[in-house]
N, C-alpha and C positions, 0 to 999 in steps of 0.2 A: 497395512496398505499393500494391495496386490497390483503390481504393474500389469499392463495389457497381457492377458493370458494367451490370446490368439490360438484358442482351441485346445490348450493343455491345462489341466487342472490337478493332476496328481500331486504336484509339488505343494499346492495349497492344501489339499486334503491331508497329506502327510504331515505338514507343519502344524495344522490345527489339531490333529489327533495326538501329536507329540507334546505340543505346548499349551493347548487348551486356552487360547486367548479369549477375551471377553467378546471380541467382535472381529470380523474381517470385512474389508471394503474393497470391491473390485473396481478398478479405475477405467473400465471401458475396453472396447475391442475384445469381446469375449470369443467371437467367432464360434459360436456353439454348434456342434454337430448333433446334439440332442438337447432336450429341455434342461434348463439350468438345475432344476430340482433333481434330475437324474445324475447330472455330473457331480453334484455336491451332496448326494444322498448320504454318504457316510458321516458328514459333519452337520447335517440338519439336527438341531437340538443340542449340539455340542457348543456352538458359538452363534452369535447374532450375525447373520449373513446380510450384507448390504451391497448395493451396486449402483453405478451410473453407467449409462450407455456411451459407446464411442461412435465413430463414423461407420465402422464396419458392421454394426448391427443392422444397418439398412442396405447392405449390399445385396441381400436377397430376402425373399419372404420367409425362407426357412430360418435364416439367422434371426430375423425379427421375431418370428413366432416362438422360437426356442427360448427367447428371453422374455418378451412382453406377454407371451401366452403361457409361461411356466407357472408353477405353483409358488414361485418366489417373486412373481411380478410385483407384488405389493411391497417388496423390500427395496424398490428403487428410491433413490434420493433426489433425483432431478427436480429442481424447482421447489424444494421443500427444506424445512429445518426439522430434524427428527432427533430425539434423544437416543443415543447409541452408547451403551456402556457408561451411562451417567454424563455424557458430554452432548452438547448440541452440535449436530453435524448438518451442514448445508451442502447441497450438490448442484452442479451444473454439468450435465452430460452433453454429448454431441460436439459439433465443430462449427466454426464460423465459415460461411460460404458467401461469396460475393453476390450471388443472385438473391440472397436474403439480407445479409449484413456482413460487411467485411471487417467489422469491429470499429469502424469510424463513421461511415455514412450508410445508415440503414435504408434499404429499399422498401422494406415492410416492417412495421412495428410489432406485429403479432401474427400468429397463425391465422386469425380471423381476417386481418387485412389482406393477407396473401390469398386466402380462399375466395375473397370477394372479387378478385381480378384475374386469377390464373386460369379459369375456364373449367367447366365440368368435365371435359374430356381428359383432363389430367388427374382427376380424383383417383384415389386408391382407397378402397373400402369406405367410400363416402366421406373422405377427408383429405388431408395432406397427401401429396405424392410420397411414395415410400422413401425416396432419397431424403426428402426434407423433414422426415420424422426425426432425423438426427441433426438438423440445422438449428443453430442457436438464434433466437429472435430477441430483440431488445426487451420485450415483455418478460422473458425468462429472467433476465437480470433485474428488471424493475420490481418483480414480485418478491425479490429477496433483499434488496438493498436497504430497506428500512428495518430489517430484522437483525437480531443479534445471534451469533453462533460462536462456538469454540473452535471448530474446525470447518474448513471449506475443502471439498474435493471436486476436481474438475477433470475433464479429459484433455482439453486444450491447456496450453501453458499461458502464464501471465506475460506481460510485456518485458519482464526481466530476461526472457528468452528471445533470441533473435527472430524467432518465428512465433512469438507470443502476442497476446492481445491485452490492451490497456483496460477494457471493461472488467476483466477478471481481477486485475490488480486493484482497481478501484472498488470492486465488490468486496474483496478481502478486507480492505481498509474500512469501508463503511459498516461492515458487519462486526468489526473488532475481533477477528479470529486470532487465535494464538498460533495456529499452524494451518498451512494449506498444502495440498498435494495434487499433483497432476500426473497423467500418463502420456500417451500418444507419441512421444518422441523417443521412446525406447532407450533412454539414458538416465543414469543416476546423476542428478544435478542438485547441489546444495547452493542455494542462492544467497547472496550477501545480506539480504534484508532480514535474515533470521526467521522468516515465516514460511516461505515457499520451499518446496522440495519436489524435484522431478523423480518419479519412480520408474525404473528401467523395465524393459521387456521381461516379463515373468519374474521380476524381482519381488521379494517380500520385504517390506520395510516395517520394522516393529516399532510402533509409536507407543511410548510409555508416558504416563502422566501421573 
């Protein structure tokens, strides 16, 4: 589990080449200066590369395209349950934003409901404004809550954190995960529930099962 890289990937590449893990999962805020497949070229084929996006992926068109337009775009976990190294892994990328959903009182249930009212002048590439491509909608959670998984990865923290969110805690419980990991807060945090763990800035946490 790789905490927010914020533009630096050499430590991930070096660790993979040395340890040969079954998979690596990037927990968002990649801040890519070139496409992800170029940054991680030395380890493509060595390990199963997976990722979720953070809030900084929509800071600019360049950051967005370097991730969502890369040859590893299909390795994203947001809103999905995917088998990774023999485990079912679910992902929720992005962040809660009050203009969409503050984690308590949603203003919009889905991307579609937002698009119906926000006005064509705010469209970006025929859809959501760039900023809200990294906003969490209730429908993102709803699409996973009736599924089962072994691991949940999120960018935001659960409400066990002072700045975390209850819907993520509830999602982990409803999916029956044995472990859950988040980035975003740049700190190593071992929560007392025995399930959640915060992964620090550029930290690599080795999950063994």
